[in-house]
N, C-alpha and C positions, 0 to 999 in steps of 0.2 A: 457550539455545535452540537446538534440533537444526537442522542444516544445511538439512534440506528445508523447515522453516518459515521460515527466513531468506531462501531461495529465493522462497518464496511472498509474503513481505512485500516483498522486493525487485521482484518482478515487479508486484505491485499497484501500488507507488509509481510505478515506471517507467511502468507504463500510464496513471496519472493525471497525470503531470507534463506531457505535451503540452498538456492543457486548461487548464493554470494560466498565467494572465498572468505572464510573468516579470518581476521588478523592474528597474528601471534599473540598469545596471552589473552585471548578473548575471555571476558568475565561471563560467569553463569547466567547472570541476569541480564546479558546483552540484547537477547531477542525482546524481553519486555521493554528494556530501554528504547529499542528501536522503534517499537510500536507507539511508545508514549511519545517519543521525539517527533515522530510524523505527525501524529495528532496535534501536538502542541504548535508544530511549524505552521500547520494549516490554520489553526485557531488564531494565531499572532499574524497572518497576513492582513494586508489593507483589506477593507470590506470588498472592494470591487474585485479583486484577485480571489479572494476566499469564497465569494459568491459563484464565480466562474468554476472553481475546483469543486465546490460542494454540488453544483449542478452537474458536473462530470460524475461525481461519485453517485448520484441519484440514477442517472442514465445507465452507468455500468451496473449498478444494482438491479435495475428494472430489465436489463438484457438479460442478466442471469435468471430472473424470474420468468421471463418470457422463453428463455431456452431451456431451462431445467424445472422450471415450476416451483423453485424455492429461492429464496435470497442468497447472494454469494456467500455469505458467512455460514450457511447452512449446508453448503455443497460438500461433497467427499473431496479428499485432496486431489485426486485425479481429475475430477470436474473442475476444480478451481485452477488446477494448472493448465488444462485445456482452454478454459475460458481466457484466463490472462494471456495465453500464448495467442489466441485469436487476436485479442486487442494490440498485443506487441508487434504483430506483423500486418495489421490492418492497412488498407490503402488510405484510410482516413488518419491524417496526421495528428489530430488532436487525441485519437485513441492510442497511438504509439507514444506520443509525449506524455499521456496520462500514465501509462505503464512506466516510461523511463523516469518521470517525476517521482513515483513512490519508490523505485528501486534505487535511485539516487539519494533519496531521503534515508533509506535503510541502510545504504553504504555508508553514507556519511555518519549516521548515527553509531553504527557498528565501530567504525575507525576512531570516532571522537570519544566513545566510551572507553576503548582501550587507552587512548592517549591521555584521558583524563586521570586514569587509574596508575598508569606508570609512574 
């Protein structure tokens, strides 16, 4: 995966993490683990699925540039939250699924990190 797409995934996951209820006994490096986990899962997808997800990552980032004049990773936290929220409630199912996909990866990572440490 190209570095700029990794940065987009990292920024999306980092934006979603504060709204996820952390597990009991969450480790200090759990957020970094969640970001690395999400990137790793996308990189390990079969090529046809990975291509579709990366295309959506690119569209998501291009939308941020069109709306705010800069890439998603360079937005302020309130701008990131607002932009992700527009995708989360979009009438377009692929946009809602895109946010849900990243949120689910983050949740899975947070809770699996805790499970592997206990």
